[in-house]
C-alpha positions as CSV (number, residue, x, y, z in Angstrom):
1,X,-41.9,36.6,-24.6
2,X,-41.9,35.1,-21.2
3,X,-41.6,31.7,-22.2
4,X,-38.7,32.6,-24.6
5,X,-36.8,34.1,-21.7
6,X,-37.7,31.3,-19.6
7,X,-36.6,28.8,-22.4
8,X,-33.1,30.8,-22.7
9,X,-32.0,31.0,-19.1
10,X,-32.9,27.5,-18.8
11,X,-30.5,26.4,-21.8
12,X,-27.9,29.3,-20.2
13,X,-27.7,28.0,-17.0
14,X,-27.1,24.3,-18.4
15,X,-24.5,25.4,-20.5
16,X,-22.9,27.2,-17.8
17,X,-23.1,24.3,-15.4
18,X,-21.4,22.0,-18.2
19,X,-18.7,24.6,-18.7
20,X,-17.9,24.7,-15.0
21,X,-15.8,21.3,-14.9
22,X,-14.0,22.2,-17.7
23,X,-13.0,25.8,-16.9
24,X,-11.8,24.2,-13.2
25,X,-9.8,21.5,-15.0
26,X,-8.2,24.2,-17.5
27,X,-7.4,26.3,-14.3
28,X,-5.3,23.5,-12.5
29,X,-3.8,22.7,-15.9
30,X,-2.5,26.3,-15.8
31,X,-1.6,26.2,-12.1
32,X,0.6,23.5,-12.8
33,X,2.1,24.9,-15.5
34,X,2.8,28.2,-13.8
35,X,4.1,26.9,-10.5
36,X,5.9,23.6,-11.8
37,X,6.4,23.4,-15.4
38,X,7.9,26.8,-16.0
39,X,9.9,26.9,-12.7
40,X,11.7,23.5,-13.3
41,X,12.5,24.6,-16.8
42,X,14.0,28.0,-15.6
43,X,16.1,26.3,-12.9
44,X,17.4,23.7,-15.3
45,X,18.2,26.5,-18.1
46,X,20.7,27.8,-15.3
47,X,22.9,25.1,-16.2
48,X,22.1,24.0,-19.5
49,X,20.2,25.3,-22.6
50,X,16.7,23.2,-23.3
51,X,14.0,24.0,-25.4
52,X,11.0,24.8,-23.5
53,X,8.2,22.3,-24.6
54,X,5.0,23.0,-22.3
55,X,4.8,20.0,-19.9
56,X,8.4,19.4,-19.9
57,X,8.9,20.3,-16.5
58,X,6.1,18.2,-15.0
59,X,7.7,15.4,-17.0
60,X,11.1,15.7,-15.3
61,X,9.6,16.0,-12.0
62,X,7.7,12.8,-12.3
63,X,11.0,11.1,-13.5
64,X,12.9,12.5,-10.7
65,X,10.4,11.4,-8.4
66,X,10.2,7.9,-10.1
67,X,13.7,7.5,-9.7
68,X,13.5,8.6,-6.0
69,X,11.1,5.9,-5.4
70,X,13.5,3.3,-6.7
71,X,16.3,4.7,-5.0
72,X,14.2,4.6,-1.5
73,X,13.0,0.9,-2.2
74,X,16.4,-0.6,-1.8
75,X,18.6,-1.2,1.1
76,X,21.2,1.3,0.2
77,X,18.8,3.9,-0.7
78,X,16.7,3.6,2.9
79,X,20.4,4.1,4.6
80,X,20.9,7.4,2.6
81,X,17.8,8.7,3.7
82,X,18.2,7.3,7.4
83,X,21.3,9.2,7.4
84,X,19.7,12.1,6.2
85,X,16.9,11.8,8.9
86,X,19.6,11.2,11.7
87,X,21.2,14.7,10.6
88,X,18.0,16.7,10.4
89,X,17.4,15.4,14.0
90,X,20.6,17.4,15.3
91,X,19.3,20.7,13.7
92,X,17.0,22.4,16.4
93,X,14.8,24.2,13.6
94,X,14.6,21.3,10.9
95,X,13.9,18.7,13.4
96,X,10.4,19.4,14.0
97,X,9.6,20.2,10.5
98,X,11.0,17.0,9.1
99,X,9.0,15.1,11.8
100,X,5.7,16.7,10.7
101,X,6.4,15.9,7.1
102,X,7.5,12.5,7.8
103,X,4.0,11.7,10.0
104,X,2.3,13.3,7.1
105,X,3.8,11.1,4.5
106,X,3.4,8.1,6.4
107,X,-0.3,9.0,6.9
108,X,-1.1,9.7,3.4
109,X,0.6,6.5,2.1
110,X,-0.9,3.3,0.7
111,X,2.1,1.3,0.6
112,X,1.5,-2.1,2.2
113,X,-2.2,-1.8,2.1
114,X,-2.1,1.1,4.5
115,X,-4.8,4.1,4.2
116,X,-4.9,7.4,5.9
117,X,-8.7,6.7,6.3
118,X,-9.9,3.6,7.5
119,X,-13.8,4.3,7.2
120,X,-16.4,6.8,7.0
121,X,-18.9,7.1,9.7
122,X,-21.3,9.7,11.2
123,X,-20.7,11.0,14.6
124,X,-22.8,13.2,16.9
125,X,-20.2,15.7,18.2
126,X,-22.4,17.7,20.7
127,X,-24.8,15.0,21.3
128,X,-27.3,17.3,19.6
129,X,-28.7,14.9,16.9
130,X,-26.8,16.7,14.3
131,X,-24.5,14.2,12.5
132,X,-21.2,15.0,10.5
133,X,-19.3,13.1,8.2
134,X,-15.9,11.7,9.9
135,X,-13.0,9.3,9.2
136,X,-11.6,6.7,11.3
137,X,-7.8,7.2,11.3
138,X,-7.2,4.3,14.0
139,X,-7.8,3.2,17.6
140,X,-6.5,4.2,20.9
141,X,-7.3,2.4,24.3
142,X,-8.8,3.9,27.3
143,X,-6.5,2.7,30.3
144,X,-9.1,3.4,32.7
145,X,-12.0,1.1,31.3
146,X,-9.8,-0.8,28.8
147,X,-12.2,0.6,25.9
148,X,-11.1,0.8,22.3
149,X,-11.9,4.4,21.3
150,X,-12.1,5.5,17.8
151,X,-9.8,8.4,16.5
152,X,-12.1,10.3,14.0
153,X,-10.8,13.1,12.0
154,X,-13.8,15.7,11.1
155,X,-12.5,17.9,7.9
156,X,-13.8,21.3,7.3
157,X,-15.9,21.9,4.2
158,X,-14.6,22.2,1.4
159,X,-10.8,21.4,2.3
160,X,-10.7,18.1,3.7
161,X,-6.6,18.4,4.8
162,X,-8.2,20.3,7.9
163,X,-10.1,19.5,10.7
164,X,-10.5,18.4,13.9
165,X,-9.6,15.2,15.7
166,X,-12.3,13.5,18.4
167,X,-12.2,10.5,20.4
168,X,-15.5,8.6,20.1
169,X,-16.7,5.3,21.3
170,X,-18.1,2.9,18.5
171,X,-21.6,3.2,19.9
172,X,-21.6,6.8,19.4
173,X,-21.2,6.6,15.2
174,X,-23.3,5.3,12.6
175,X,-22.2,3.7,9.7
176,X,-23.8,5.0,6.6
177,X,-22.6,2.5,4.3
178,X,-20.6,5.1,2.3
179,X,-17.2,4.4,1.0
180,X,-14.1,6.6,1.9
181,X,-14.2,8.2,-1.6
182,X,-18.1,9.0,-1.5
183,X,-17.7,10.5,1.6
184,X,-14.6,12.4,0.5
185,X,-16.8,13.8,-2.4
186,X,-19.6,15.1,0.2
187,X,-16.8,17.3,1.8
188,X,-15.1,18.6,-1.3
189,X,-18.1,19.3,-3.3
190,X,-20.1,21.0,0.2
191,X,-22.8,18.4,0.2
192,X,-23.8,18.7,-3.3
193,X,-22.4,15.6,-4.4
194,X,-23.4,12.8,-2.3
195,X,-25.4,9.3,-1.9
196,X,-29.1,9.7,-2.0
197,X,-29.7,7.7,1.0
198,X,-28.0,6.2,4.2
199,X,-27.4,2.5,3.8
200,X,-27.4,-0.1,6.7
201,X,-24.1,-1.1,8.0
202,X,-22.7,-4.5,6.1
203,X,-22.9,-7.7,8.0
């Protein structure tokens, strides 16, 4: 009887671990449907009667973003958005919000080969021998010594969109040989999904 319960428990947990990704995917689709799809269709129905087809709202949002991208890509579109930006700079409350949104958008943009995170490294924040995952976002020159310091973003777990900024010397970092994607998986999974070893830095 004991072996039967151990056998059943083992396969129940295996089934649970197999179902969790599926449930999370279903939850994500449901959130998209509730937050975007239904609201977009409800907004359009204020002006014209449309048949509610699941996914129609999300499709319309993607189409709108596509055309906005086309508009911004040409000279006339850039002039229009520059005009909107100039107006926002004259409104006291809107100006800081618009600037923050613009900086965030530029930092996350991958256009022209730019990336928000350039490299994944390990840093010792308090010289305690405990290393944490951090991402290089750029460099800042120390005017006193002329030394280039690394701007490092240390994300919180499991939300990589918030965290702390550190300025460190390159000598205070260790290259684990991980890609940015691999390091992000460590953060999002709270360390569950991670490379099995630290690789030496590439020559």
